[in-house]
C-alpha positions, 0 to 999 in steps of 0.5 A: 500500500502506498504511503500518502502525504496529507497536510496537517491543515486538511487533517485539522479541518476534517476533525473540525467538521466531522468529529462530532458528526453522529455517523461514521465519516472517513477521509479517503484517498482515490485508491480507497485508502482510509487516511483518517476518520471521525470519532464515530468511525473509530468506535465502530471499527474503521481503521486508517491505512486499510482500503475501505473497499476491502471492508465487508463483502465486495458487493457492499461496495457495488454502488460506490460513487467515489470515482464519479465524485472525483472525476466530476469534482462534485458531491455524489449521493445515494439514498437507499436501503442497505440490507447488510446493515438493515438501514436506510442510508443517506450516503455522500462522497464529497471531493475536497476542493482543490484535490483530485485525490481526496474525498470524504465519505459518510452514510447517515442512517435515516431509517427512522425518517425514511419513506416506506418505499425505501424499506423492504416489504414486510408481511405478518407470517400469520397472514401469509401462508403462501410466502416464505417470510416466516 
């Protein structure tokens, strides 16, 4: 894994904006190496120096929009239900202004406020003898 140089100013600003953010947020290099993380990301097991794309299963990353965010130099967003987390996330990839190699990534859990159309269909096992939900 390549060694990445990151300025103290970028690190300070990342922590200034994201340390009190209530969801995991990571500062990432375009090669997917996690360079830094906020407090919440550390609490849930993120680690610096590893590739975010190597965390969990490969299919968990199929909707990654980091390349698009970096190539277009604009924030990209996905809102959707992630079955491996059992949650609706409002996910962002935000390129750092003035850098074509760094971005911030986070997903805010909005399940509590999500539209029903984003949630998987649920049925009552007592009412559905013909399905396989129970």
